[in-house]
The first five atom37 places (N, CA, C, CB, O) and aatype in JSON, in Angstrom:
{
  "aatype": [12, 6, 7, 15, 14, 1, 7, 15, 4, 7, 3, 4, 7, 0, 7, 9, 19, 19, 9, 7, 1, 0, 10, 6, 3, 7, 10, 4, 11, 10, 4, 1, 6, 6, 0, 15, 19, 10, 7, 0, 0, 19, 19, 14, 0, 5, 16, 7, 14, 0, 7, 5, 6, 16, 4, 10, 7, 1, 3, 7, 3, 7, 10, 4, 7, 1, 11, 15, 10, 14, 15, 1, 15, 19, 4, 7, 19, 8, 1, 19, 5, 6, 10, 0, 7, 6, 19, 0],
  "atom_mask": [
    [1, 1, 1, 1, 1],
    [1, 1, 1, 1, 1],
    [1, 1, 1, 0, 1],
    [1, 1, 1, 1, 1],
    [1, 1, 1, 1, 1],
    [1, 1, 1, 1, 1],
    [1, 1, 1, 0, 1],
    [1, 1, 1, 1, 1],
    [1, 1, 1, 1, 1],
    [1, 1, 1, 0, 1],
    [1, 1, 1, 1, 1],
    [1, 1, 1, 1, 1],
    [1, 1, 1, 0, 1],
    [1, 1, 1, 1, 1],
    [1, 1, 1, 0, 1],
    [1, 1, 1, 1, 1],
    [1, 1, 1, 1, 1],
    [1, 1, 1, 1, 1],
    [1, 1, 1, 1, 1],
    [1, 1, 1, 0, 1],
    [1, 1, 1, 1, 1],
    [1, 1, 1, 1, 1],
    [1, 1, 1, 1, 1],
    [1, 1, 1, 1, 1],
    [1, 1, 1, 1, 1],
    [1, 1, 1, 0, 1],
    [1, 1, 1, 1, 1],
    [1, 1, 1, 1, 1],
    [1, 1, 1, 1, 1],
    [1, 1, 1, 1, 1],
    [1, 1, 1, 1, 1],
    [1, 1, 1, 1, 1],
    [1, 1, 1, 1, 1],
    [1, 1, 1, 1, 1],
    [1, 1, 1, 1, 1],
    [1, 1, 1, 1, 1],
    [1, 1, 1, 1, 1],
    [1, 1, 1, 1, 1],
    [1, 1, 1, 0, 1],
    [1, 1, 1, 1, 1],
    [1, 1, 1, 1, 1],
    [1, 1, 1, 1, 1],
    [1, 1, 1, 1, 1],
    [1, 1, 1, 1, 1],
    [1, 1, 1, 1, 1],
    [1, 1, 1, 1, 1],
    [1, 1, 1, 1, 1],
    [1, 1, 1, 0, 1],
    [1, 1, 1, 1, 1],
    [1, 1, 1, 1, 1],
    [1, 1, 1, 0, 1],
    [1, 1, 1, 1, 1],
    [1, 1, 1, 1, 1],
    [1, 1, 1, 1, 1],
    [1, 1, 1, 1, 1],
    [1, 1, 1, 1, 1],
    [1, 1, 1, 0, 1],
    [1, 1, 1, 1, 1],
    [1, 1, 1, 1, 1],
    [1, 1, 1, 0, 1],
    [1, 1, 1, 1, 1],
    [1, 1, 1, 0, 1],
    [1, 1, 1, 1, 1],
    [1, 1, 1, 1, 1],
    [1, 1, 1, 0, 1],
    [1, 1, 1, 1, 1],
    [1, 1, 1, 1, 1],
    [1, 1, 1, 1, 1],
    [1, 1, 1, 1, 1],
    [1, 1, 1, 1, 1],
    [1, 1, 1, 1, 1],
    [1, 1, 1, 1, 1],
    [1, 1, 1, 1, 1],
    [1, 1, 1, 1, 1],
    [1, 1, 1, 1, 1],
    [1, 1, 1, 0, 1],
    [1, 1, 1, 1, 1],
    [1, 1, 1, 1, 1],
    [1, 1, 1, 1, 1],
    [1, 1, 1, 1, 1],
    [1, 1, 1, 1, 1],
    [1, 1, 1, 1, 1],
    [1, 1, 1, 1, 1],
    [1, 1, 1, 1, 1],
    [1, 1, 1, 0, 1],
    [1, 1, 1, 1, 1],
    [1, 1, 1, 1, 1],
    [1, 1, 1, 1, 1]
  ],
  "atom_positions": [
    [[112.84, 130.82, 107.57], [111.07, 130.22, 106.65], [110.42, 130.36, 107.9], [110.78, 128.17, 105.82], [110.15, 129.34, 108.54]],
    [[110.17, 131.31, 108.26], [109.74, 130.82, 109.77], [108.35, 131.37, 109.09], [110.54, 131.64, 111.52], [108.45, 131.95, 108.01]],
    [[107.04, 131.22, 109.69], [106.0, 131.37, 108.81], [105.26, 130.79, 107.44], [0.0, 0.0, 0.0], [104.26, 130.9, 106.74]],
    [[106.68, 130.0, 107.61], [106.0, 129.81, 105.37], [105.42, 128.57, 105.87], [107.6, 129.41, 103.4], [105.86, 128.08, 106.91]],
    [[104.05, 127.76, 104.94], [103.72, 126.95, 105.15], [104.16, 125.57, 104.96], [103.03, 127.21, 104.91], [104.5, 125.46, 103.77]],
    [[104.27, 124.77, 105.42], [104.86, 123.71, 105.69], [103.44, 122.55, 105.22], [105.48, 123.81, 107.37], [102.25, 122.77, 105.42]],
    [[104.0, 121.38, 104.61], [103.64, 120.39, 104.33], [104.26, 119.25, 103.85], [0.0, 0.0, 0.0], [105.47, 119.26, 104.05]],
    [[104.0, 118.65, 103.5], [104.96, 116.53, 102.74], [104.99, 116.25, 101.58], [104.18, 114.85, 103.07], [103.9, 115.96, 101.09]],
    [[105.71, 116.23, 101.04], [105.78, 115.13, 99.56], [104.58, 114.59, 99.13], [106.65, 113.74, 99.73], [104.07, 113.83, 99.95]],
    [[104.0, 114.75, 98.14], [102.93, 113.68, 98.08], [103.57, 112.98, 97.49], [0.0, 0.0, 0.0], [102.65, 112.23, 97.14]],
    [[104.78, 112.38, 96.86], [104.99, 111.24, 96.85], [105.77, 111.11, 97.24], [104.94, 110.72, 96.14], [105.68, 109.9, 97.44]],
    [[107.13, 111.51, 97.79], [108.31, 110.63, 98.53], [107.55, 110.77, 100.08], [110.25, 111.44, 98.41], [107.57, 109.91, 100.96]],
    [[106.95, 111.95, 100.14], [106.63, 112.01, 102.09], [107.97, 113.33, 102.88], [0.0, 0.0, 0.0], [108.21, 113.56, 104.07]],
    [[108.49, 113.85, 101.8], [109.45, 114.86, 102.11], [108.92, 115.94, 102.96], [109.98, 115.42, 100.93], [108.04, 116.52, 102.33]],
    [[109.07, 116.36, 103.93], [109.02, 117.94, 104.35], [109.34, 119.38, 103.41], [0.0, 0.0, 0.0], [110.28, 120.16, 103.57]],
    [[108.53, 119.43, 102.67], [108.94, 120.99, 102.31], [107.69, 122.03, 102.64], [109.34, 121.13, 100.54], [106.7, 121.88, 103.35]],
    [[108.11, 123.11, 101.88], [107.76, 124.09, 102.02], [106.96, 124.36, 101.4], [108.36, 124.7, 102.02], [107.44, 124.06, 100.31]],
    [[105.4, 124.97, 101.07], [104.24, 124.6, 100.07], [104.35, 126.29, 99.82], [102.49, 123.7, 100.76], [103.84, 127.11, 100.58]],
    [[104.98, 126.59, 98.78], [105.33, 127.77, 98.26], [105.62, 127.19, 96.34], [106.86, 128.46, 99.31], [106.1, 126.14, 95.91]],
    [[105.01, 128.56, 95.52], [105.61, 127.67, 93.99], [105.24, 126.69, 93.48], [0.0, 0.0, 0.0], [104.57, 126.42, 94.48]],
    [[105.11, 126.17, 93.07], [105.19, 124.74, 92.5], [104.71, 124.4, 93.32], [106.29, 123.99, 92.14], [103.52, 124.55, 93.04]],
    [[104.79, 123.83, 94.62], [104.27, 122.98, 95.17], [103.27, 122.93, 95.54], [104.68, 122.73, 95.77], [102.77, 121.84, 95.82]],
    [[102.52, 124.24, 95.67], [101.25, 125.09, 95.84], [100.57, 124.07, 94.74], [101.35, 127.0, 95.42], [99.68, 123.35, 95.21]],
    [[100.85, 123.92, 93.52], [100.45, 123.57, 92.55], [100.46, 121.76, 92.53], [101.24, 124.36, 91.58], [99.53, 121.06, 92.93]],
    [[101.37, 121.41, 92.13], [101.45, 119.6, 93.05], [101.75, 119.01, 93.88], [101.89, 118.76, 92.84], [101.96, 117.8, 93.84]],
    [[101.88, 119.85, 95.03], [102.24, 119.26, 95.56], [103.35, 117.96, 96.13], [0.0, 0.0, 0.0], [103.37, 117.04, 96.94]],
    [[104.4, 118.76, 94.86], [105.54, 117.46, 95.07], [107.0, 118.17, 95.62], [105.91, 116.52, 93.31], [106.99, 119.38, 95.4]],
    [[107.75, 117.88, 96.02], [109.41, 118.18, 96.63], [109.66, 118.09, 94.94], [110.49, 116.67, 98.03], [109.03, 117.5, 94.07]],
    [[110.65, 118.81, 94.9], [111.27, 119.56, 93.45], [111.73, 118.26, 92.8], [112.76, 120.85, 93.65], [111.5, 117.89, 91.65]],
    [[112.77, 117.3, 94.21], [113.06, 115.64, 92.81], [112.1, 115.09, 92.71], [114.1, 114.21, 93.08], [112.24, 114.1, 91.99]],
    [[111.29, 115.19, 93.02], [110.02, 114.37, 92.94], [109.38, 114.6, 91.32], [108.85, 114.96, 94.25], [109.2, 113.89, 90.33]],
    [[109.18, 115.97, 91.66], [108.96, 117.2, 89.86], [109.46, 116.34, 89.04], [110.06, 118.99, 89.54], [108.81, 115.51, 88.4]],
    [[111.27, 116.6, 89.01], [111.92, 116.52, 88.3], [112.16, 115.49, 87.62], [112.55, 116.87, 88.66], [112.45, 115.39, 86.43]],
    [[111.94, 114.16, 89.0], [111.62, 112.7, 88.13], [110.42, 112.33, 87.71], [111.91, 111.54, 88.8], [110.28, 111.34, 86.99]],
    [[109.22, 113.22, 88.17], [108.24, 112.62, 87.62], [108.45, 113.54, 85.83], [106.66, 112.87, 88.72], [108.11, 113.07, 84.75]],
    [[108.99, 114.69, 86.03], [109.43, 114.8, 84.36], [109.9, 114.35, 83.61], [109.92, 115.37, 83.97], [109.51, 114.19, 82.45]],
    [[110.85, 114.05, 84.1], [111.63, 112.61, 82.97], [111.56, 111.8, 82.54], [112.27, 111.99, 82.99], [112.07, 111.39, 81.49]],
    [[110.38, 111.01, 83.78], [109.68, 109.83, 83.21], [108.98, 110.2, 82.07], [108.75, 109.19, 84.14], [109.3, 109.55, 81.07]],
    [[107.83, 111.34, 81.87], [107.34, 112.12, 81.62], [105.94, 110.92, 82.39], [0.0, 0.0, 0.0], [105.75, 109.91, 81.71]],
    [[105.44, 111.0, 83.15], [104.44, 111.3, 84.2], [103.73, 111.77, 84.47], [104.49, 111.48, 84.79], [104.26, 112.51, 85.3]],
    [[102.47, 112.07, 84.46], [101.58, 113.59, 84.84], [101.86, 113.8, 86.45], [99.55, 113.44, 84.55], [101.67, 113.07, 87.42]],
    [[102.37, 115.04, 86.28], [102.63, 115.2, 87.37], [101.49, 115.35, 88.21], [103.41, 116.07, 87.39], [100.96, 116.4, 87.86]],
    [[100.59, 114.65, 89.5], [99.65, 114.3, 90.25], [100.12, 113.33, 91.37], [98.67, 113.79, 89.45], [100.44, 112.15, 91.27]],
    [[100.07, 114.37, 92.78], [100.63, 113.34, 94.07], [99.4, 112.39, 93.98], [100.83, 114.16, 95.91], [98.29, 112.46, 93.45]],
    [[100.18, 111.32, 94.83], [99.35, 110.56, 95.52], [99.1, 110.54, 96.0], [99.22, 110.0, 95.76], [99.97, 110.62, 96.86]],
    [[97.8, 110.43, 96.6], [97.09, 110.7, 98.4], [96.94, 109.24, 98.87], [95.15, 111.6, 98.53], [95.86, 108.85, 99.31]],
    [[98.01, 108.44, 98.8], [97.57, 107.0, 99.71], [98.59, 106.02, 99.42], [96.0, 106.24, 99.27], [98.94, 106.03, 98.24]],
    [[99.24, 105.09, 100.24], [100.47, 104.74, 99.87], [99.69, 102.91, 99.37], [0.0, 0.0, 0.0], [98.66, 102.51, 99.91]],
    [[100.17, 102.38, 98.71], [99.92, 100.99, 98.09], [99.32, 100.2, 98.96], [101.09, 100.28, 97.65], [99.95, 99.78, 99.93]],
    [[97.43, 99.73, 98.66], [96.17, 99.26, 99.89], [97.01, 98.62, 100.81], [94.79, 98.06, 99.39], [97.66, 97.7, 100.32]],
    [[97.21, 98.86, 102.15], [97.64, 97.94, 102.96], [98.82, 98.2, 103.18], [0.0, 0.0, 0.0], [98.98, 97.97, 104.38]],
    [[99.68, 98.51, 102.8], [100.94, 98.51, 102.42], [101.52, 99.81, 103.8], [101.05, 98.95, 100.51], [101.33, 101.02, 103.72]],
    [[102.08, 99.24, 104.69], [102.23, 100.23, 105.73], [104.26, 99.76, 106.41], [100.53, 99.88, 107.17], [105.28, 99.98, 107.07]],
    [[103.96, 99.48, 106.07], [105.98, 98.44, 106.29], [106.72, 98.27, 105.1], [106.0, 96.47, 106.81], [106.44, 97.72, 104.04]],
    [[108.06, 99.04, 105.65], [108.88, 98.57, 103.49], [109.26, 97.22, 103.39], [110.79, 99.46, 102.84], [109.66, 96.28, 104.06]],
    [[108.93, 97.59, 102.14], [109.42, 95.85, 101.5], [110.72, 95.75, 101.24], [108.77, 95.33, 99.99], [110.77, 94.67, 100.65]],
    [[112.02, 96.23, 101.29], [113.3, 96.48, 101.56], [113.7, 96.94, 99.92], [0.0, 0.0, 0.0], [112.93, 97.29, 99.02]],
    [[114.96, 96.82, 99.89], [115.44, 97.05, 98.39], [114.13, 95.74, 97.24], [117.73, 96.44, 98.35], [113.24, 95.83, 96.4]],
    [[114.6, 95.09, 97.71], [114.63, 93.84, 97.24], [113.34, 93.03, 96.8], [115.24, 93.22, 98.17], [112.82, 92.29, 95.96]],
    [[113.24, 93.56, 97.73], [111.36, 93.08, 98.25], [111.2, 92.37, 99.11], [0.0, 0.0, 0.0], [110.03, 92.16, 99.41]],
    [[112.42, 91.59, 100.01], [112.39, 90.68, 101.09], [111.9, 90.91, 102.23], [113.39, 90.33, 101.34], [112.1, 90.03, 103.08]],
    [[111.2, 91.99, 102.6], [110.21, 91.83, 103.36], [111.16, 92.38, 105.05], [0.0, 0.0, 0.0], [110.49, 92.72, 106.03]],
    [[112.27, 92.36, 105.07], [113.11, 91.94, 106.2], [113.65, 93.41, 106.66], [114.36, 90.78, 105.73], [114.73, 93.43, 107.24]],
    [[112.92, 94.73, 106.44], [113.47, 96.38, 106.79], [113.04, 96.53, 108.22], [112.68, 97.77, 105.75], [113.68, 96.79, 109.24]],
    [[111.49, 96.24, 107.94], [110.68, 96.79, 109.58], [109.76, 98.44, 108.8], [0.0, 0.0, 0.0], [108.64, 98.81, 108.45]],
    [[111.09, 98.92, 108.89], [110.71, 100.6, 108.63], [109.54, 100.64, 107.92], [111.8, 101.51, 107.74], [109.41, 99.93, 106.93]],
    [[108.37, 101.62, 108.41], [107.14, 102.7, 107.94], [107.96, 103.23, 106.23], [106.94, 104.48, 109.49], [108.94, 103.95, 106.01]],
    [[106.91, 102.4, 105.17], [107.1, 102.58, 104.09], [106.62, 104.34, 103.78], [106.37, 101.4, 103.4], [105.94, 104.88, 104.65]],
    [[107.01, 105.14, 102.54], [106.4, 106.01, 102.35], [105.65, 106.4, 101.85], [106.67, 106.39, 102.27], [105.75, 105.85, 100.75]],
    [[104.59, 107.25, 101.79], [103.52, 107.17, 101.13], [103.73, 107.0, 99.53], [102.79, 108.3, 101.5], [104.63, 107.65, 99.0]],
    [[102.81, 106.0, 98.65], [102.68, 105.91, 97.73], [103.9, 105.45, 97.19], [102.16, 106.8, 97.4], [104.32, 105.81, 96.09]],
    [[104.73, 104.3, 98.29], [106.47, 104.0, 97.75], [105.71, 102.71, 98.76], [108.45, 105.32, 98.35], [104.88, 102.67, 99.66]],
    [[106.51, 101.77, 98.03], [106.53, 100.36, 98.81], [107.91, 100.44, 99.69], [106.54, 98.9, 97.64], [108.47, 99.34, 99.76]],
    [[108.37, 101.17, 100.15], [109.95, 101.17, 100.52], [109.81, 102.4, 101.82], [111.19, 101.72, 98.89], [108.8, 103.09, 101.63]],
    [[110.29, 102.66, 102.6], [110.86, 103.35, 103.31], [112.01, 104.62, 102.47], [111.42, 102.31, 104.21], [112.25, 104.72, 101.27]],
    [[112.77, 105.82, 104.11], [112.73, 106.78, 103.11], [114.7, 106.06, 102.43], [0.0, 0.0, 0.0], [115.29, 106.28, 101.36]],
    [[115.1, 105.27, 103.59], [116.39, 104.86, 103.6], [116.59, 104.01, 101.66], [116.56, 103.61, 105.26], [117.45, 104.1, 100.79]],
    [[115.25, 103.28, 101.8], [115.4, 101.8, 100.58], [115.23, 103.18, 99.38], [113.56, 99.98, 100.56], [115.55, 103.03, 98.2]],
    [[114.76, 104.32, 99.86], [114.22, 104.86, 98.1], [115.23, 105.95, 97.78], [112.36, 105.7, 97.93], [114.88, 106.67, 96.85]],
    [[116.4, 106.24, 98.34], [117.81, 106.63, 98.19], [118.49, 106.14, 98.05], [118.31, 107.06, 98.73], [119.36, 106.62, 97.33]],
    [[118.72, 104.72, 98.62], [119.28, 103.48, 98.06], [119.04, 103.54, 96.27], [118.43, 102.09, 98.86], [119.92, 103.75, 95.43]],
    [[117.33, 103.24, 95.99], [117.13, 102.51, 94.64], [117.5, 104.51, 94.04], [115.0, 101.38, 94.28], [118.0, 104.57, 92.92]],
    [[117.37, 105.21, 94.4], [117.75, 106.85, 93.39], [118.53, 106.85, 93.07], [117.86, 108.17, 93.74], [118.74, 107.23, 91.91]],
    [[119.9, 106.21, 94.27], [121.16, 105.9, 93.36], [121.49, 104.93, 92.73], [122.11, 105.97, 93.84], [122.39, 104.95, 91.89]],
    [[120.85, 103.94, 93.03], [120.74, 103.52, 92.14], [120.78, 103.39, 90.32], [0.0, 0.0, 0.0], [121.44, 102.67, 89.57]],
    [[119.77, 104.42, 90.07], [118.85, 104.72, 88.93], [119.85, 105.77, 88.6], [117.15, 105.17, 89.21], [119.41, 106.28, 87.57]],
    [[120.85, 106.31, 88.88], [122.1, 107.33, 88.56], [123.3, 106.9, 88.15], [122.49, 108.06, 89.62], [124.02, 107.46, 87.32]],
    [[123.54, 105.78, 88.81], [124.91, 104.82, 88.53], [125.23, 104.72, 87.2], [124.78, 103.31, 88.99], [126.2, 104.05, 86.85]]
  ]
}
């Protein structure tokens, strides 16, 4: 998709092609569907939690050390684990 506008999901920070619904809400398909299921308004977060830059870990123990995702207190690895736990 050469030449397609690219950006980051406003919720999880994943790289997205900004076309279609992403033009409206700035979210990736997974975050858009998650917001829909949760009944949340589809409004992308502009910033993460105040002062939060380091992943707190899945259990909040703070031992991860990776950079947290925008609007999340966890990194991508722990976010995937959270989502996998919700499905299981």
